[in-house]
Each structure stands twice: as C-alpha cells, then as structure tokens.
C-alpha positions as CSV (number, residue, x, y, z in Angstrom):
1,M,-31.4,55.5,34.5
2,A,-31.1,58.4,32.1
3,V,-27.7,60.1,32.2
4,D,-27.5,63.8,31.6
5,L,-24.6,63.8,29.0
6,K,-24.5,67.6,28.8
7,N,-22.9,68.0,32.2
8,L,-20.3,65.2,31.8
9,S,-16.6,65.9,31.1
10,P,-14.9,64.2,28.2
11,K,-13.3,61.5,30.4
12,E,-16.7,60.7,31.8
13,L,-18.1,60.6,28.4
14,Q,-15.5,58.1,27.3
15,A,-16.3,56.0,30.4
16,V,-20.0,56.0,29.4
17,I,-19.2,55.2,25.7
18,A,-16.9,52.3,26.8
19,D,-19.4,50.9,29.2
20,A,-22.2,51.1,26.5
21,Q,-20.0,49.3,23.9
22,S,-19.1,46.4,26.4
23,K,-22.9,46.0,27.1
24,M,-23.6,45.9,23.4
25,K,-21.0,43.2,22.8
26,F,-22.5,41.2,25.6
27,A,-26.0,41.7,24.2
28,Q,-24.9,40.7,20.7
29,S,-23.3,37.6,21.8
30,N,-26.4,36.6,23.7
31,L,-28.5,37.2,20.7
32,V,-26.1,34.9,18.7
33,Q,-26.4,32.2,21.2
34,D,-30.2,32.4,21.3
35,V,-30.5,32.3,17.6
36,R,-28.1,29.3,17.3
37,K,-30.2,27.4,19.9
38,R,-33.3,28.2,17.9
39,I,-31.8,26.9,14.6
40,D,-30.4,23.9,16.3
41,A,-33.7,23.0,17.7
42,L,-35.5,23.5,14.4
43,L,-33.0,21.5,12.7
44,S,-33.1,18.5,15.2
45,I,-37.1,18.5,15.0
46,S,-37.1,18.3,11.2
47,G,-34.4,15.7,11.0
48,L,-32.1,18.2,8.8
49,T,-28.6,19.5,8.9
50,L,-27.3,22.8,8.3
51,A,-25.6,21.3,5.1
52,D,-29.2,20.2,3.9
53,V,-30.5,23.7,4.4
54,Y,-27.5,25.7,3.2
55,P,-25.5,23.3,0.8
56,T,-22.8,25.9,0.0
57,R,-22.4,26.9,3.7
58,G,-22.3,23.7,5.7
59,G,-20.9,21.2,3.1
60,K,-17.7,20.9,1.3
61,K,-16.3,24.0,-0.2
62,T,-15.6,23.7,-3.9
63,S,-13.1,25.7,-5.5
64,R,-14.0,27.6,-8.6
65,K,-10.5,28.1,-10.2
66,S,-10.5,27.3,-13.8
67,A,-7.9,25.6,-15.7
68,P,-4.9,27.9,-16.7
69,A,-5.4,29.7,-20.0
70,A,-3.6,28.5,-23.1
71,P,-0.8,30.8,-24.2
72,K,-1.9,33.2,-27.3
73,Y,1.2,35.2,-27.9
74,R,4.9,34.0,-28.3
75,D,8.0,36.0,-28.3
76,P,9.8,35.8,-31.7
77,A,13.2,36.2,-30.2
78,D,12.8,33.5,-27.5
79,P,10.0,31.1,-28.4
80,A,10.1,29.8,-24.8
81,K,8.4,33.1,-23.7
82,T,4.7,33.1,-23.9
83,W,1.7,35.2,-22.7
84,T,-1.9,34.2,-22.4
85,G,-3.1,37.7,-23.2
86,R,-4.5,38.1,-19.6
87,G,-3.1,40.4,-17.0
88,R,-0.3,42.8,-17.4
89,Q,1.8,42.7,-20.8
90,P,5.2,41.2,-20.4
91,L,8.2,43.4,-21.3
92,W,9.0,41.2,-24.2
93,F,5.5,41.8,-25.7
94,A,5.6,45.5,-25.1
95,K,9.2,45.8,-26.7
96,A,8.1,43.6,-29.8
97,L,5.0,46.1,-30.2
98,K,7.4,49.0,-30.4
99,K,9.4,47.5,-33.2
100,R,8.6,48.8,-36.6
101,G,5.7,46.7,-38.3
102,A,5.0,44.5,-35.3
103,T,1.6,44.1,-34.2
104,A,-0.2,42.1,-31.6
105,D,-1.7,39.9,-34.4
106,S,1.8,39.2,-35.7
107,L,2.9,37.8,-32.3
108,L,-0.2,35.4,-32.2
109,I,0.5,31.6,-31.8
110,S,-0.8,29.7,-34.7
111,G,-4.5,28.6,-34.0
112,A,-5.1,31.4,-31.3
113,T,-7.6,34.0,-31.8
114,P,-6.7,37.7,-31.7
115,K,-7.4,39.6,-28.5
116,A,-10.3,41.7,-28.4
117,P,-10.0,45.1,-26.8
118,A,-10.6,44.8,-23.2
119,E,-13.6,46.7,-21.7
120,T,-11.2,49.2,-19.9
121,E,-9.5,50.0,-23.0
122,V,-12.9,50.6,-24.9
123,K,-13.7,53.0,-22.0
124,A,-10.4,54.7,-22.2
125,I,-10.8,55.2,-26.0
126,K,-14.4,56.5,-25.6
127,K,-13.2,58.8,-22.8
128,A,-10.5,60.2,-24.7
129,G,-12.8,61.0,-27.6
130,A,-15.2,62.7,-25.3
131,K,-12.5,64.9,-23.9
132,K,-11.6,66.0,-27.4
133,T,-15.0,66.9,-28.4
134,S,-15.7,68.8,-25.1
135,K,-12.5,70.9,-25.6
136,A,-13.6,71.9,-29.1
C-alpha cells in the first residue's frame, strides 16, 4: 500500500494528507475510548472512583484566590483614593511622585510597610548598570 509521493501532483498530495489526517483522528479517538474502558474496568474492580485516584481532577474544584490586598498608599489630595502597591501605578501616585520632595514612603498609609523593589525593577537596574560598564 505504499504510495509513490514523488510522482503525485500538489492536489493529489493534499488529498493524501487529508486522508491521513482523518485516519489519524479516528485512530486517536479509538485509542482514547480503549484507555477509558481499561481505566473504568480497573476502577470498578478496585472499588475506587476517579476522584479517589486523582483528588484534584475528579473532585470539587477549589479556587485559589486569596483575599484582596490591603491598601498601602493613599492619595494626599483625595484620601478616598488608595493603592495596594500591586499592579500598575495609578495616575495619582505617579503625579504625587513627580512633586518636589514626595516619595513613595511619604504616601504610605500608617502601619503599612514600604514597598520593596520588584524583581523586574531590580533586573532593570542591574541591566542598566551592565550597559554602562560595557560601553565604557
């Protein structure tokens, strides 16, 4: 059943490819059905369920969302505006930092810990230093 691919036209090659892909899908679905039957047989023989074997797959899904973060920074001009220190900086925070003498620490809500530089910021600082030394 070997087909000489060298002598086929592009249309004939496309037909061969399409036929092979459809046969591959059929074979894949047969394989999946066979494996499911084997798994079901093993589970029924042992008296187990899929949730027993794979607790996170067959059982209830648990959400891993954590509680919302507490705000760390407050806008001095409008105390209702706060920011947790996560994600993109709000416009009011960026504007406040541009003012003379304002720092991120000065915008902290009392009791909040100062923000440590993010890993990406540290990498950017190191990268900038490396560029300066390599140009010299």
